[in-house]
N, C-alpha and C positions, 0 to 999 in steps of 0.2 A: 504494500500500500504506500503510494508516494507521499500521501499527506495524512497526518494523524487527525482523526475527526475532532479531537479535543482542541485542535488549534483554531477551531471555529467557535464563535459564541453561539450557543443554542438559543436563538431568539424567536423561533417559530415552531409550530407543530411539524411543518415540512422538514426543517433542518434536523429536528429531533428524529423523525422517521428515517431520514437519509443516514444519520449517524448510526442508528441501530442496524440498518442494512449493511453499513460498512464494517461493523464489528461482527455481526453474527449471521449475515445473509438474510434471505427472505423470511425465514422462520421467526427470527427475532424482530424483524420489521413488522410482521403481521401481528405478533403479540403486542407490540407497542401501539399499533393501530387500534387493536381491540381495546386496549386500556384507555385510549383516547376517544373511544366510540366511533372509530373510523374503519374498523376491521372488515374483512371479507368473510366474516363468520357466516353461519347459516342465516340467510337474510330475512327469512320470514318466521314469525312466531306463531301465527295463526293462519288458517286457510282464508281465501278470499270470500267475500259475500256474494254468493251466486243464487240467492233465493228467487223463486219464481220461474222454474224451468219449463212450465207449461206443457209437460208431457213429451217433449221432444225425445226421440229415441237415440240412445248412445250405445254403440257396441264397443266394448273395451277388450282389447286383445292382450292377455297376460294378467295373471293374478299375483304378480310380484307387488312390492310396496307401492310402486307408481300406479299400477292398475287398481289395487285395492283402495288407494287414496281417492282416485278419480271416481270409482264406483260409490264409495261411501259418501263423498261430498255431493256428488251430482244427484244421487238417488234421494238423499236427504233434502235437496233443494227442489225436488219435484220433477227431475228428469227420469225417463224410463230407461233404465240401464240393464245391459246384459254383459256378463264377463265370460270370455272363452279362455280356458286355461288348458295347456297341453299336459301338465302333470296331474297326478291324482290328488294333489294337495295345493294349498295356496302358500304364497310367500316368496316364490322365485329363489333368489340367492339367499333370502332370509330364511334359512332352513337349519334344522338341528338334527343330527344323527343320535338316536338313542336306541335302546333295546327294540329290535324288530324292524328298524328302518332298513329298507331295501334299495339297492342302487346297482344298475348295470351301466358300464361306461362304453364308449365307442370301440374299445379294444375287445369288447365282449366279456370283460371280467365282471362277474356278479358278486355282490357282497350283501350280507345281512348283518347289521350291527348287533354285537353280542355283549355290549356293555351291561354291567349290573344296573338294576333299577336305581334311578336317581343320578346316574352319571351320563354324560353326553359330550358331544363335540359340535361346536358351531361350524358347519361346513363353510359358511360364507362370513357375513359380518359377525363380529364377536365383541365389539366394544363401541361405546357411544361417548363422544366428547361433550363437555358441559355446554358448549356453544351451539350444538345442533338442536336448536330450539324446536324445529318442526318434528323431529323424532320424539323428543321429550314431550311435545304437545300430545301426541297420541298415546304414549305410555301412560301419561297421567289421565287422559280422557277415558282410556279403556281399562284403567286400574291394573296396569301391568306392573307389579312390584319390581323395583330395581335394587341391586346391591352394588357395592363398590368393586371395580375391576382394578387390581393392582398392576399398573402398567410399568412400574419401575421399582426395583427392589435392591437397595444397597447391599443387602446380605446375600444376594444371588451371585452366581459366578460369571466371570468373563473368561473365555477360553480361546486363545489364538495360537494355532500351530505355526503360522507363517512368520512369526516374529523371530528375533534373535536373542541370545543371552539366556541367563538362568531362569527367567520367568516364562519363556516361550513354551507353549505346549503344556502349561499347568493351569488348573482352575484357580482363578484369583477372585477374591471377594471384590465386587464392584465398588463397595464403599471404601475399602482400603486404597484401591487404585485412585479413586476420586480424591480422597483426603490427601494423598501424597502428591499427586500431580498439581492440585490447587495449592497445596502448602508450599511446594518448591517454586511454583510460578509466583505466588505472592511474595515469597522471600526475595526472589530476583527483582521484582518490581519495587518492593519496599526499599531495598538497599540502594537500588539505582535512583529512586526518587530522593532518598535522604542525601545522597552524594551530589544531586543535581545533574545526574547523567541523562535523565529523561527530558526531552525537549517539549515540556508541557507548559501551557500558559497559566501556571498556578501562582497564586499569591502564596506567601509564607503560611498563612492560615489554611488555605486550600491544600497545600502540600501536607500539612500536619493531619488534616482530616482524611486525605487520601491514604496516607500511611496507616492511620488508625483503622480505616476500613480494611486494608490489606492484612493487618494484624488479626482482625476478627475473621476475615474470610479464610485466611490460611492457617489459623491457629498458631501464629508466630510467637516466639519469645519476645515480649515487649521491649526488653533491654537490648538483645542482640539482633533482633529481626530475623532470627533463624527458625526454620521449620524443624522441629525435633519430634514430630508425631503428635497425636491427639488421642484422647480416650474414645473419641468418636469413631476411630477406625477399628476399635475392638481391643481385646486383651488376649495375651497368650494363655494366661490363667485368670479366670474371672474373679472379681472380688467376692468375698463371702464371709462367713462367720468366724469369730475367734481370730487367732493370729495365723492360721493356716487353713484357707488361703489368705485370710485377712484382706489387705488392700489389693491382692491380685498382682499379676505381672503384666504391665502394658505391652502391647505389640510394638515391634520396631518398624519404622518406615522402610519401604523398599528404596534402593538407590535410584536416583533419577535416571541414570543411564540405562539401568535394567528395565525401568518402566517404559522408557522410550523405545527400547529394543523389542519389548513384548508386544507392542501395538495395542495393548489393552486400552490405552488412552483414547482410541478412536471411537469408542462407544459413549464417551462423556459429552454432556451438554450442560452448560451452566444454566441455560433456560430451556425448558421443554419445547419440543417441536410443537407448532401451532395445532396440529391435528393429533398429537400424541402426548397428552398431558400425563403427568406422573400417576394421577388417580383418575380413572374414568368410570363409566357405568356399564352394567350388563343386566338384562332381565333375569330374575331368579328362575332357574330351571331351563334356560335356553333362549336364544334370540328369536326363535319361531313363536314365542309368546306374543310378540307384537303382531305378527300376521294373524294369529288366532284371535286376537282382540278385534281386528277388522272383521274376520269371518263371522264372529258371533253377532255382529251388527248388520250383516248383509243378507241374512236369510238364504233364499235359494237363487240368488242372482248369478252365482258362479256355476258354469257348466264345465266340469272337470274332464280330464282324459280325452280332450278334443284337440286335434291338430288342425291348424289353419292351413288351407291349401291355396286359396286365392283371395285377394282383396281387390274388388272392383269398385269403381265409382262413376257417377255421372252428375249432371247438374242438380239432380233431385235427391241423391242419397248415396249410400254405400252398401254393397252386398259382400258379405264374407262367406266363402264356401269352406266347409270343414268336414272332417271325418272323425267320428268318436271312437272310443276304445273297442266297440263291438263291430267296427267296420261300417256303421251306418253313416251315410252321407247326408248333408243338409246345408242349408243356407240361413243366414241371419241378415236381415236388412235393418238399416238405421239411417237417421238423418246425418249423423257424424260418427267418425271412428277415432278412438284414441288407441294408438298402437304402442304398447310398451314392450313388444318383443325385442330382445337384443338385436342390434343391427347385424351382428355376425350371423344370426339365424335368419333374420328378415331378408337378407340378400338372396337366400335360397327359396323364397316364397314368391309366387306369381303376384306381383304388386303393380297395380295400375296407377302409376304416378308419372310425372314428367321426366324426360331424359336428364334434365339438370338435377332433379332431386335424386334420381338413381345414381348419377355420377357422384354426387356428394356422399351418398351412403357408402360408396366403395372406398372412401378416404379414411374410414374409421377402422383401426386395428383393435384387437383384443388381446389381453395379457394372459399367457399361460400361468396358471397358479395351482399349487398343490398344498394340501394339508393332510396330516395324519394324526389320529388320536390313538394313544397307547394307554390301555388300562393296566394299572399296576396293582399288585396284590396288597401293597402297603405304601404309605406315604413317606418313603425314606427321605425325601427332600425336606420334609418337616421334622420327622422324628430324629434324624441324625444331623442334618445340616441347618436346621432352623430357618428354612427358606419358605415363606408363606406367600405364594403368588409371585408374579413378576416373570421376567424372562432371563434365560441364559443365552447371552449373545456369544456367537462363535464364528469362526471362519471355515468351518467344515463345509465343503461344497455340497449343496443340496440340503443341508440342515439349517445353517445360519441362525435360526431362532428356535429354541426350545422354551415352551411356555408352561408354567406351573399353574394349576387351577386356582382361581380366586373364589371358589365355592367349596363347601364341605371341609373346611379347616378342621384338623385333628380327627378326621374320620378314619375309617379303616382302609379304604381304597381310594383311588383317584384316577382320573383320565387327564393325562398331560398332552400337550401339542408337541409331537415328536419332530416335526419340521414344518416350515412355512416357506416354500420355495417359489421362485418366479423365473420367468424367461427360459433360457436354454437349460438351466439346471432342472426346472420343473418338467420340461419336455423329456429329458433323459429319465427322470424318475418315473414318469407316467408310463413309460414303455415297459416297466417291470410289472410283474403280477402283484396283486395285493400282498401275498405272502413275502415276496421279495422286497416290496416297499417297506414292509414292517422290519424285515431283517436289516435293510439298509439303515433305517432309523435307529434300530437298536445298536448297530455297530458304532454309529456316531455318538449316541448318548452314553455308551459304555466308556468312552474316553474321558468323560466328565464325572459320571457317577458309577462307581464299581458295582452298585446294586441294580443297575438298569436291567440287564438280561435276566437275572435270577428272579426279579420281581414282575416281569412281564407276563400278562395273561392273554390279552387279545388286542386286535387293532381294527381300525376302520379308516380307510383313506379315501380322499375325494380329489379328483383332478378336474378342475373347471373347464379346461380346454377340451376334455374328453366327454363333457356332458352335452348331449345332443341338443338340449334346450337352452344352452348358453354359449357354447363354443368359445369360452374364455372367461376369465375372472371379472374383468371390467374393461371399459373402453379406454383406448390409448390414442391420444390425439397428437399429431405433429403440430409444430407452430403454424405451418402453412395450412394444414387442414382446419385448425381452429379459426384461422382468419377467413378462409374461403368457403369451406364446406359446412362448418358448424352453424353459422347463421342461417343458412338455407334450410337446414333440418329443424331448426327451432321454430320456423314458420310453417304453417300448414301447406300441404299440396292439395288444393281443392278442398275436400271435406275430410281429409286424413291428417290427423295430428299425431306426432310422435312424442313420447315421454319416457323418462327413465334416467338412471344415473349417467347414461351416455350423453345426455343433453343438459349438462350442468358443469360447473367448475368444481363441484364437490364430487368428482368422479370416484366411483367405488363405494361411496357412503350412502347409507339409507336416507339421510337427509337430502341428498341430491335427487334421489328418485321421488321422494315425497314432494319436494318443492318444484321439481319439473312438472309433476302432475298438477300442482296448484296453479302454476303459470298457464298451463294449457287449458285447464277447465275455465279459467277466467277469460281466456281468449274466445272460447266457444260461447260462453255466456254473453259476452259483449256482442258477438256476432248474431246470436239469437235475438237479443234485445234491440238490435239496431233497426 
């Protein structure tokens, strides 16, 4: 960075945001914008007012959260809605694998989830940020109870094989790594500031305040400005009664050079990512509780196990041709269509739209994404290592993230997320059989937890790019496609409106699907009322 941001006086909101971006990139800038009320958080808190639908017929394709939202709000407003869903259940990507859940992927691999009662894997969305107001609007409206999701745990492990030095390839407590890196960094800055080596526009009083901050931030010795460790990083022997263990034995900091070589520092963030706060939310019992909340309020509006074959339109309405699970063919006519089918799938359906619209649809790519849930016979991560929720970040190809459940604390068993892979790594893993995927996950986890293989009972894996009804985890837009194709798809083509997470800047999130639906139903309502 050629110019230190502190060389400028922060006299406006704009310069403040620019400064945050210079320090920590877009994530820190967004957090600052949100604090000032300027953020690009979930923009809508409540659905639009579309009362007075006058019985106009709406056919909604897909019973994911976008389709469910459209059906719920429009039917409540007086529109005559019909939902056509290819699966035998509602929710789309908002689905949860629990005992008895069946799934066959495009490789022909069939699985039936064998988790014990009360245990589950969220195949798709699994956490909710506090600023996704639209998602939280419906969890509250439908009385879906929430619990905290531990998205960051200092007592969890960081494991990097690709580093160098004595700490490489060893499970390291994230909190110890964080304490030492920030301690040493604070020491360097404090000593440089005291000696006047930093070119900062500080008055003497400001310099003293800055050094005082660094002493607190890095747990420095106030006299020597040295980092000597902190009880916050833990003890070698914990304090206890009497004289043995008595005060305990404090842990010793890692050497800075060893930390840098280990690469463990790469997982640290002084401020949480905008979409990944340290503590988030999850519905009790599984993410599909949100979809079930909608279904309870929609009655018989959803036609399940029905595949859309053709979507035609003329000046007067829309006709959808379909085939149900028994092979029965039929059509549904309506005044308007809200199509929430993922574009990756929609591209394979006979769709009567303009050439320009079809060309824009081809600009959207979808991400390969894998997950696997591993049921363990005991919660060794809690019982032995005192890790309650959070993630084990690592550099094992195809594993990358192991997540420990934020439910059922101190229970007998648990289902942990054995990997969460993307892109090319996800494609490689998905070519394996379910048994081989589980074996792959166990080999990776065994490097971190010696109890992994011996505690394993069963597994359930899900590959979103091998799901015929999604063909990918979420939409991926290039900068060019966002500029040229995205706006075209946000507008209707005749009487056909698209909605879903793919038509939002909250890509992959449930709030994106919900708010996309809100925006499109408002457009239809204004058109009807014009």
